[in-house]
C-alpha positions as CSV (number, residue, x, y, z in Angstrom):
1,M,-9.4,-1.6,-24.3
2,A,-7.1,-2.6,-21.4
3,D,-8.5,-3.0,-17.9
4,P,-7.6,0.1,-15.9
5,A,-6.5,-2.1,-13.0
6,T,-3.6,-3.5,-15.1
7,K,-2.1,0.0,-15.4
8,K,-2.2,0.8,-11.6
9,I,1.1,-0.9,-10.8
10,K,4.0,-1.6,-13.0
11,V,7.5,-3.0,-12.5
12,L,10.2,-0.4,-13.4
13,R,13.4,-1.3,-15.3
14,G,16.3,-2.7,-13.3
15,A,14.4,-5.4,-11.4
16,A,16.2,-8.6,-10.7
17,P,15.2,-11.4,-13.1
18,D,13.7,-13.4,-10.3
19,L,12.0,-10.2,-8.9
20,S,13.8,-10.6,-5.6
21,A,14.5,-6.9,-5.9
22,A,12.3,-4.6,-7.8
23,T,10.9,-1.0,-7.9
24,F,7.2,-0.8,-8.6
25,Q,5.4,2.4,-9.8
26,I,1.9,2.9,-8.4
27,V,-0.2,5.4,-10.3
28,D,-2.7,7.9,-8.8
29,E,-1.3,7.5,-5.3
30,S,0.7,9.7,-2.9
31,H,2.5,9.6,0.5
32,T,-0.7,8.5,2.2
33,I,-0.6,5.0,0.7
34,G,3.2,5.0,0.3
35,N,4.0,5.3,4.0
36,A,1.3,2.9,5.1
37,L,2.3,0.3,2.4
38,R,6.0,0.7,3.3
39,W,5.2,0.1,7.0
40,M,3.1,-3.0,6.1
41,I,5.8,-4.4,3.8
42,M,8.5,-3.9,6.5
43,K,6.5,-6.0,8.9
44,N,7.4,-9.0,6.8
45,P,10.6,-10.5,8.2
46,K,11.6,-11.8,4.7
47,V,11.9,-8.2,3.4
48,E,15.5,-6.9,3.5
49,F,14.7,-3.3,2.4
50,C,11.6,-1.2,1.5
51,G,11.5,2.4,0.7
52,Y,9.2,4.7,-1.3
53,S,9.5,8.1,-3.0
54,V,7.2,10.5,-4.8
55,P,9.6,11.6,-7.6
56,H,8.0,15.0,-8.1
57,P,4.9,16.7,-6.6
58,S,3.5,17.3,-10.1
59,E,3.8,13.6,-11.1
60,N,0.8,11.6,-9.9
61,H,2.6,8.4,-8.9
62,L,4.9,6.9,-6.3
63,N,7.8,4.4,-6.6
64,I,8.3,1.7,-4.0
65,R,11.5,-0.4,-3.9
66,I,11.4,-3.8,-2.3
67,Q,14.4,-6.1,-1.8
68,M,13.9,-9.6,-0.4
69,Y,16.1,-12.1,1.5
70,D,16.7,-15.6,0.0
71,N,15.7,-14.6,-3.6
72,L,12.0,-14.5,-2.6
73,S,9.5,-12.5,-4.7
74,A,9.2,-8.8,-4.1
75,L,6.0,-8.9,-6.1
76,Q,4.5,-11.5,-3.7
77,A,5.6,-9.3,-0.7
78,L,3.8,-6.3,-2.3
79,I,0.6,-8.3,-3.0
80,T,0.6,-9.7,0.5
81,A,1.1,-6.2,2.0
82,L,-1.7,-4.7,-0.1
83,N,-4.1,-7.5,1.1
84,D,-3.0,-7.1,4.7
85,L,-3.4,-3.3,4.5
86,D,-6.9,-3.8,3.1
87,S,-7.8,-6.2,5.9
88,L,-6.5,-3.7,8.5
89,C,-8.6,-0.9,7.0
90,E,-11.7,-3.1,7.1
91,T,-11.0,-4.0,10.8
92,I,-10.7,-0.4,11.7
93,E,-13.9,0.5,9.8
94,D,-15.8,-2.3,11.5
95,A,-14.6,-1.2,15.0
96,Y,-15.5,2.4,14.2
97,D,-19.0,1.5,13.0
98,T,-19.6,-0.7,16.0
99,S,-18.4,2.0,18.4
100,L,-20.6,4.6,16.6
101,K,-23.7,2.4,17.0
102,N,-23.1,1.1,20.6
103,D,-21.2,3.8,22.5
104,Q,-22.6,6.8,24.3
105,I,-21.6,9.7,22.1
106,E,-22.8,13.2,21.8
107,R,-24.6,13.9,18.6
108,W,-25.2,17.2,17.1
109,D,-28.2,17.6,14.8
110,E,-27.7,20.0,11.9
111,K,-30.5,22.5,11.6
112,C,-30.5,24.9,8.7
């Protein structure tokens, strides 16, 4: 049986042979990751264009198009952006946890 992770992202037809321009389909994701990922990809100065769409609300996937300058790899840009987005989320989580432990905050105890 195939590893579920191998079916999470696939390259759609019409990609450049060198993958300098490609549309990727990401399964089981929505605008939440689409917009954050597009933002992270566009921070890369080697990216010429990036956009995403959710083809239909009843379809459980999004498509993200990446076009690169200088025939660089859109796949590598996607992988880098995913790693950078993961690191950003970890940094935010660490700062939140630290703030929760160290800051003076009002706590409400639940009593049933």
